[in-house]
Every structure is written in structure tokens, then in C-alpha cells.
DSSP file (Angstrom, degrees, kcal/mol; ACC not computed):
  #  RESIDUE AA STRUCTURE BP1 BP2  ACC     N-H-->O    O-->H-N    N-H-->O    O-->H-N    TCO  KAPPA ALPHA  PHI   PSI    X-CA   Y-CA   Z-CA
    1    1 A M              0   0    0      0, 0.0     2,-0.5     0, 0.0    36,-0.1   0.000 360.0 360.0 360.0 137.7   -8.8    4.4   -0.5
    2    2 A I        -     0   0    0     35,-0.1     2,-0.2    34,-0.1    35,-0.0  -0.748 360.0-160.5 -89.3 129.0   -6.1    6.9   -1.1
    3    3 A T     >  -     0   0    0     -2,-0.5     4,-1.8     1,-0.1     5,-0.1  -0.636  31.9-112.5-101.9 164.4   -7.1   10.2   -2.8
    4    4 A Q  H  > S+     0   0    0     -2,-0.2     4,-2.8     1,-0.2     5,-0.2   0.850 118.3  58.9 -62.7 -34.1   -4.8   12.7   -4.6
    5    5 A E  H  > S+     0   0    0      1,-0.2     4,-2.3     2,-0.2    -1,-0.2   0.916 105.6  49.1 -64.2 -41.2   -5.6   15.2   -1.8
    6    6 A M  H  > S+     0   0    0      2,-0.2     4,-2.4     1,-0.2    -1,-0.2   0.923 111.0  48.3 -64.1 -42.4   -4.2   12.7    0.8
    7    7 A I  H  X S+     0   0    0     -4,-1.8     4,-2.5     1,-0.2    -2,-0.2   0.925 111.7  50.8 -61.2 -44.2   -1.1   12.2   -1.2
    8    8 A D  H  X S+     0   0    0     -4,-2.8     4,-2.6     1,-0.2    -1,-0.2   0.872 110.1  49.9 -60.9 -36.6   -0.7   15.9   -1.6
    9    9 A R  H  X S+     0   0    0     -4,-2.3     4,-2.6     2,-0.2    -1,-0.2   0.894 108.2  52.4 -68.4 -39.9   -1.1   16.3    2.2
   10   10 A I  H  X S+     0   0    0     -4,-2.4     4,-2.2     2,-0.2    -2,-0.2   0.943 112.7  46.4 -58.4 -49.7    1.5   13.6    2.9
   11   11 A N  H  X S+     0   0    0     -4,-2.5     4,-2.9     2,-0.2     5,-0.2   0.921 111.0  51.2 -61.5 -45.4    3.9   15.5    0.6
   12   12 A T  H  X S+     0   0    0     -4,-2.6     4,-2.2     1,-0.2    -1,-0.2   0.922 111.3  47.0 -56.9 -47.0    3.2   18.9    2.1
   13   13 A L  H  X S+     0   0    0     -4,-2.6     4,-2.2     2,-0.2    -1,-0.2   0.851 110.6  53.3 -63.3 -34.8    3.8   17.6    5.6
   14   14 A Y  H  X S+     0   0    0     -4,-2.2     4,-1.8     2,-0.2    -2,-0.2   0.968 111.3  45.1 -62.7 -52.4    7.0   15.9    4.4
   15   15 A H  H  X S+     0   0    0     -4,-2.9     4,-1.7     1,-0.2    -2,-0.2   0.875 112.9  50.6 -62.3 -35.5    8.4   19.2    3.0
   16   16 A K  H  X>S+     0   0    0     -4,-2.2     4,-2.6    -5,-0.2     5,-1.9   0.888 106.4  55.8 -67.0 -38.9    7.3   21.1    6.0
   17   17 A S  H  <5S+     0   0    0     -4,-2.2    -1,-0.2     1,-0.2    -2,-0.2   0.849 111.2  43.4 -62.0 -33.9    9.1   18.6    8.3
   18   18 A K  H  <5S+     0   0    0     -4,-1.8    -1,-0.2    -5,-0.1    -2,-0.2   0.805 120.4  41.9 -81.3 -28.4   12.3   19.1    6.4
   19   19 A A  H  <5S-     0   0    0     -4,-1.7    -2,-0.2    -5,-0.2    -3,-0.2   0.961 140.7 -13.2 -85.9 -53.7   12.0   23.0    6.3
   20   20 A V  T  <5S-     0   0    0     -4,-2.6    -3,-0.2     1,-0.2    -2,-0.1   0.486  95.6-109.1-131.0  -5.3   10.7   24.0    9.7
   21   21 A G      < -     0   0    0     -5,-1.9     2,-0.3    -6,-0.1    -1,-0.2  -0.094  31.7 -90.3  92.9 164.1    9.5   20.9   11.6
   22   22 A L        -     0   0    0     -5,-0.2     2,-0.1    -2,-0.0    -9,-0.0  -0.842  26.5-120.5-113.7 148.6    6.1   19.6   12.5
   23   23 A S     >  -     0   0    0     -2,-0.3     4,-2.5     1,-0.1     5,-0.2  -0.339  39.5-101.9 -71.8 168.5    3.9   20.1   15.5
   24   24 A E  H  > S+     0   0    0      1,-0.2     4,-2.3     2,-0.2     5,-0.2   0.912 124.6  50.7 -59.2 -43.1    2.9   17.0   17.5
   25   25 A E  H  > S+     0   0    0      1,-0.2     4,-2.0     2,-0.2    -1,-0.2   0.889 111.6  47.0 -65.4 -39.3   -0.5   17.0   15.9
   26   26 A E  H  > S+     0   0    0      2,-0.2     4,-2.8     1,-0.2    -1,-0.2   0.884 110.5  53.2 -66.3 -38.9    0.9   17.3   12.4
   27   27 A A  H  X S+     0   0    0     -4,-2.5     4,-2.2     1,-0.2    -2,-0.2   0.902 109.8  47.5 -63.8 -38.9    3.4   14.5   13.1
   28   28 A R  H  X S+     0   0    0     -4,-2.3     4,-2.4     2,-0.2    -1,-0.2   0.892 111.6  50.6 -67.0 -40.0    0.5   12.3   14.2
   29   29 A E  H  X S+     0   0    0     -4,-2.0     4,-2.7     2,-0.2     5,-0.2   0.934 110.9  50.2 -60.7 -46.7   -1.5   13.2   11.0
   30   30 A Q  H  X S+     0   0    0     -4,-2.8     4,-2.5     1,-0.2    -2,-0.2   0.919 110.6  47.8 -59.2 -46.4    1.5   12.4    8.9
   31   31 A A  H  X S+     0   0    0     -4,-2.2     4,-2.2     1,-0.2    -1,-0.2   0.905 113.4  48.3 -64.8 -42.4    2.0    9.0   10.6
   32   32 A A  H  X S+     0   0    0     -4,-2.4     4,-2.1     2,-0.2    -2,-0.2   0.908 112.3  48.4 -64.7 -42.9   -1.7    8.2   10.2
   33   33 A L  H  X S+     0   0    0     -4,-2.7     4,-2.4     1,-0.2    -2,-0.2   0.891 111.7  50.6 -62.3 -41.0   -1.7    9.3    6.5
   34   34 A R  H  X S+     0   0    0     -4,-2.5     4,-2.6    -5,-0.2    -2,-0.2   0.914 109.7  50.2 -65.4 -41.8    1.4    7.2    5.9
   35   35 A Q  H  X S+     0   0    0     -4,-2.2     4,-2.4     2,-0.2    -2,-0.2   0.915 111.8  47.1 -58.5 -46.5   -0.1    4.1    7.5
   36   36 A E  H  X S+     0   0    0     -4,-2.1     4,-2.2     2,-0.2    -1,-0.2   0.873 111.9  51.6 -67.5 -37.1   -3.3    4.4    5.4
   37   37 A Y  H  X S+     0   0    0     -4,-2.4     4,-2.3     2,-0.2    -2,-0.2   0.924 110.8  47.6 -61.0 -47.2   -1.1    4.9    2.3
   38   38 A I  H  X S+     0   0    0     -4,-2.6     4,-2.5     2,-0.2    -2,-0.2   0.893 110.1  52.5 -61.1 -43.7    0.9    1.8    3.1
   39   39 A K  H  X S+     0   0    0     -4,-2.4     4,-2.2     1,-0.2    -2,-0.2   0.925 110.6  48.4 -59.6 -46.4   -2.3   -0.2    3.7
   40   40 A A  H  X S+     0   0    0     -4,-2.2     4,-2.1     1,-0.2    -2,-0.2   0.899 110.5  49.8 -63.5 -41.0   -3.7    0.8    0.4
   41   41 A I  H  X S+     0   0    0     -4,-2.3     4,-2.8     2,-0.2     5,-0.2   0.924 111.9  48.8 -63.3 -44.3   -0.5   -0.1   -1.5
   42   42 A R  H  X S+     0   0    0     -4,-2.5     4,-2.6     1,-0.2    -2,-0.2   0.898 111.3  49.2 -64.8 -37.1   -0.4   -3.5    0.1
   43   43 A A  H  X S+     0   0    0     -4,-2.2     4,-2.2     2,-0.2    -1,-0.2   0.886 112.4  48.6 -66.6 -38.4   -4.1   -4.2   -0.7
   44   44 A S  H  X S+     0   0    0     -4,-2.1     4,-2.1     2,-0.2    -2,-0.2   0.923 113.7  45.9 -67.1 -43.4   -3.5   -3.1   -4.3
   45   45 A L  H  X S+     0   0    0     -4,-2.8     4,-2.9     2,-0.2     5,-0.2   0.899 111.1  52.9 -65.8 -40.4   -0.4   -5.4   -4.6
   46   46 A R  H  X S+     0   0    0     -4,-2.6     4,-2.0    -5,-0.2    -1,-0.2   0.921 109.9  49.1 -60.8 -43.7   -2.3   -8.3   -2.9
   47   47 A G  H  X S+     0   0    0     -4,-2.2     4,-0.6     2,-0.2    -1,-0.2   0.902 112.5  48.3 -64.1 -41.1   -5.1   -7.9   -5.6
   48   48 A T  H >< S+     0   0    0     -4,-2.1     3,-1.1     1,-0.2    -2,-0.2   0.940 111.3  47.8 -63.6 -47.5   -2.6   -7.9   -8.3
   49   49 A L  H >< S+     0   0    0     -4,-2.9     3,-1.4     1,-0.3    -2,-0.2   0.814 105.1  60.6 -62.9 -33.3   -0.8  -10.9   -7.1
   50   50 A N  H 3< S+     0   0    0     -4,-2.0    15,-0.6     1,-0.2    -1,-0.3   0.689 100.7  56.7 -70.9 -16.4   -4.0  -12.8   -6.6
   51   51 A N  T << S+     0   0    0     -3,-1.1     2,-0.4    -4,-0.6    -1,-0.2   0.315  83.0 107.8 -96.7  12.6   -4.7  -12.4  -10.3
   52   52 A I    <   -     0   0    0     -3,-1.4    12,-2.2    -4,-0.0    13,-0.6  -0.738  46.8-170.1 -93.1 133.0   -1.5  -14.1  -11.4
   53   53 A S  E     -A   63   0A   0     -2,-0.4     2,-0.4    10,-0.2    10,-0.2  -0.971   9.7-148.8-120.3 139.2   -1.6  -17.5  -13.0
   54   54 A I  E     -A   62   0A   0      8,-2.8     8,-3.0    -2,-0.4     2,-0.7  -0.911   8.5-139.3-112.7 131.8    1.6  -19.5  -13.7
   55   55 A K  E     -A   61   0A   0     -2,-0.4     6,-0.2     6,-0.2     5,-0.1  -0.817  25.6-144.3 -90.1 119.8    1.9  -22.0  -16.6
   56   56 A E    >   -     0   0    0      4,-3.3     3,-2.2    -2,-0.7    -1,-0.0  -0.338  24.2-106.6 -79.8 160.7    3.8  -25.0  -15.2
   57   57 A P  T 3  S+     0   0    0      0, 0.0    -1,-0.1     0, 0.0    -2,-0.0   0.790 121.1  58.0 -59.2 -27.8    6.3  -26.9  -17.3
   58   58 A D  T 3  S-     0   0    0      2,-0.1     3,-0.1     1,-0.1    -2,-0.0   0.465 123.1-106.0 -80.3  -0.1    3.8  -29.8  -17.7
   59   59 A G  S <  S+     0   0    0     -3,-2.2     2,-0.1     1,-0.3    -1,-0.1   0.276  79.3 129.0  93.3  -8.8    1.3  -27.3  -19.3
   60   60 A S        -     0   0    0     -5,-0.1    -4,-3.3     1,-0.0     2,-0.5  -0.385  54.9-129.2 -75.2 159.0   -1.0  -27.0  -16.3
   61   61 A I  E     -A   55   0A   0     -6,-0.2     2,-0.6    -3,-0.1    -6,-0.2  -0.950  13.0-156.6-115.0 126.4   -1.9  -23.6  -15.0
   62   62 A T  E     -A   54   0A   0     -8,-3.0    -8,-2.8    -2,-0.5     2,-0.8  -0.895   8.6-148.1-100.5 123.4   -1.6  -22.8  -11.3
   63   63 A D  E  >  -A   53   0A   0     -2,-0.6     4,-2.1   -10,-0.2     3,-0.3  -0.821   6.8-164.0 -90.0 110.0   -3.8  -19.9  -10.1
   64   64 A L  H  >>S+     0   0    0    -12,-2.2     4,-3.0    -2,-0.8     5,-0.6   0.806  85.7  61.1 -68.6 -28.1   -1.8  -18.2   -7.4
   65   65 A G  H  >5S+     0   0    0    -13,-0.6     4,-1.2   -15,-0.6    -1,-0.2   0.886 110.7  39.1 -62.8 -39.0   -4.9  -16.4   -6.1
   66   66 A K  H  45S+     0   0    0     -3,-0.3    -2,-0.2     2,-0.2     4,-0.2   0.828 119.7  47.1 -81.0 -32.2   -6.6  -19.7   -5.3
   67   67 A K  H  <5S+     0   0    0     -4,-2.1    -2,-0.2     1,-0.1    -3,-0.2   0.915 136.9   4.5 -73.4 -44.7   -3.4  -21.3   -4.1
   68   68 A H  H ><5S+     0   0    0     -4,-3.0     3,-1.9    -5,-0.1    -3,-0.2   0.462  98.0 101.8-122.0  -4.6   -2.2  -18.5   -1.8
   69   69 A G  T 3<<S+     0   0    0     -4,-1.2    -3,-0.1    -5,-0.6    -4,-0.1   0.696  78.0  59.5 -62.0 -24.2   -4.9  -15.9   -1.8
   70   70 A G  T 3  S+     0   0    0     -4,-0.2     2,-0.4    -5,-0.2    -1,-0.3   0.574  81.4 101.7 -78.6 -11.4   -6.3  -16.9    1.5
   71   71 A V    <   -     0   0    0     -3,-1.9     2,-0.6     2,-0.0    -3,-0.0  -0.634  62.8-150.4 -80.1 126.0   -3.1  -16.2    3.3
   72   72 A K        +     0   0    0     -2,-0.4     2,-0.4     2,-0.0    -2,-0.1  -0.898  22.0 169.1 -99.3 116.4   -3.1  -12.9    5.3
   73   73 A E              0   0    0     -2,-0.6    -2,-0.0     1,-0.1    -1,-0.0  -0.769 360.0 360.0-123.7  83.3    0.5  -11.4    5.6
   74   74 A V              0   0    0     -2,-0.4    -1,-0.1     0, 0.0   -32,-0.0   0.376 360.0 360.0-112.4 360.0    0.1   -7.9    6.9
């Protein structure tokens, strides 16, 4: 789970990288934080998409979570 402190740290490292550059340790930290952030965003999007139902033209309802929810695309 991404916390506000993690987002603030990502932003701090970004601004520092543009101003003076990052040490190797800071660059690794930035990369790890970004990966974790992307993972959290993907999980959130997947959860949202799994809760979508579509009403078909014939009146039936297709639950996309049941139809495609088991597919892992990471």
C-alpha cells in the first residue's frame, strides 16, 4: 500500500534528481518506490475493473470480474 509519505519521498527524489542529481543509493530507492507505486496503481485499477458489469443489448448482464478477473496481466 502506498502512503502519502512514500509519494512525498518519490516527489522529493524527483526534484532532487533534476536539481543536483541522485547518489546511487537514492537512485535505487527512487526506482524501488516507483515500482511499488506502479504495482499499487495496477492493483487498484484491476480491482476497479473487476467490479464492472456490462448490460448487453439482449438485456443480460456480463460481470467482467467473473469473466476476466482470473487473468493475470502484470
